[in-house]
C-alpha positions in Angstrom: 20.5 -16.4 28.9 17.3 -17.6 27.2 15.3 -14.8 28.7 17.9 -12.3 27.3 17.6 -13.8 23.9 13.8 -13.7 24.1 13.9 -10.0 25.2 16.3 -9.1 22.4 14.3 -11.0 19.8 11.1 -9.3 21.1 12.6 -5.7 20.9 14.1 -6.5 17.4 10.6 -7.6 16.3 9.1 -4.5 17.6 11.8 -2.4 15.9 11.1 -4.1 12.6 7.4 -3.6 13.0 7.8 0.1 13.8 10.1 0.5 10.8 7.5 -1.1 8.6 4.8 1.2 10.0 7.1 4.1 9.3 7.7 3.1 5.7 4.0 2.6 5.2 3.1 6.0 6.7 5.7 7.7 4.5 4.3 6.1 1.4 0.8 7.1 2.3 1.9 10.7 3.1 3.7 10.8 -0.3 0.6 9.6 -2.1 -1.6 12.1 -0.3 0.8 14.9 -1.1 0.8 14.0 -4.8 -3.0 14.0 -4.8 -3.0 17.4 -3.1 -0.7 18.8 -5.7 -2.7 17.5 -8.6 -5.9 18.8 -7.2 -4.5 22.2 -6.5 -3.1 22.4 -10.1 -6.5 21.3 -11.4 -8.3 23.9 -9.3 -5.9 26.7 -10.5 -6.3 25.7 -14.1 -10.1 25.5 -13.9 -10.2 28.9 -12.2 -8.0 30.5 -14.9 -10.1 28.9 -17.7 -13.3 30.3 -16.1 -11.8 33.7 -16.0 -10.7 33.4 -19.6 -14.3 32.4 -20.7 -15.7 35.2 -18.6 -13.5 37.8 -20.4 -14.5 36.6 -23.9 -16.4 39.2 -25.7 -16.8 37.7 -29.2 -20.5 37.1 -29.0 -22.3 37.9 -32.2 -25.8 37.3 -30.9 -27.7 36.5 -27.7 -27.2 32.7 -28.1 -23.4 33.1 -28.2 -23.5 35.4 -25.2 -25.8 32.9 -23.3 -23.6 30.0 -24.2 -20.5 31.8 -23.1 -22.2 32.8 -19.8 -23.3 29.3 -19.1 -19.9 27.9 -19.9 -18.3 30.4 -17.6 -20.8 29.6 -14.8 -20.1 25.9 -15.3 -16.4 26.5 -15.2 -16.7 28.5 -12.0 -18.8 25.7 -10.4 -16.1 23.2 -11.5 -13.5 25.5 -10.0 -15.3 25.7 -6.7 -15.7 21.9 -6.6 -12.0 21.4 -7.5 -11.1 23.9 -4.7 -13.1 22.0 -2.2 -11.5 18.7 -3.2 -8.0 20.3 -3.0 -8.8 21.6 0.5 -9.9 18.1 1.5 -6.8 16.6 -0.1 -4.7 19.2 1.8 -6.3 18.1 5.1 -5.7 14.5 4.3 -2.1 15.2 3.4 -1.7 17.0 6.7 -3.2 14.0 8.6 -0.8 11.6 6.8 2.1 13.8 7.7 1.0 13.8 11.3 0.7 10.0 11.2 4.2 9.9 9.7 5.6 12.0 12.5 4.0 9.6 15.1 5.3 6.6 13.3 8.8 8.1 13.2 8.7 8.8 17.0 7.6 5.2 17.6 10.4 3.9 15.3 13.0 5.9 17.1 11.7 4.8 20.5 11.9 1.2 19.4 15.5 1.6 18.2 16.5 3.2 21.4 14.8 0.5 23.4 16.6 -2.2 21.4 19.9 -0.4 21.9 19.2 -0.1 25.6 18.3 -3.8 26.0 21.3 -4.9 23.9 23.6 -2.7 26.0 22.2 -4.0 29.3 22.7 -7.6 28.2 26.3 -6.9 27.1 27.0 -5.0 30.4 25.5 -7.8 32.4 27.5 -10.5 30.6 30.7 -8.4 30.9 30.5 -8.2 34.7 32.0 -11.1 36.5 29.5 -13.2 38.5 29.2 -11.9 41.9 28.1 -15.1 43.4 29.9 -15.7 46.7 32.4 -18.5 46.8 31.1 -21.6 48.5 32.9 -22.6 51.5 34.5 -25.9 51.2 35.6 -28.2 53.9 34.5 -28.2 57.5 35.2 -26.0 60.4 37.7 -28.4 61.7 40.1 -27.9 58.8 
């Protein structure tokens, strides 16, 4: 009986651990997805601002034209940097989602294992003992 309790306690502990890992992986995946979304929005906004500045044609002299060109080039560079960061964030989010899937499979396996151990213990306790009856008396009786 004690070994059954120990086994059941152990599988419950593993199940709680896997559940905790699953929650942590889900939180990390959520954070990574939020970062990815923010960086993609930033990249898109920077790209659209760069296009806006590139289309401006209100330069009155060479200095205005040079300033607009430099600003447009700088915005394009920022757009490329934001795009790279968004791509890295996308990769990180994909990795976190893969880790979440692994944690989910481990959690399900732990739940199934706990159920199986619990069911085996109940089945074993429900069966009558199959120990043979001891013979009593002597052969003379």
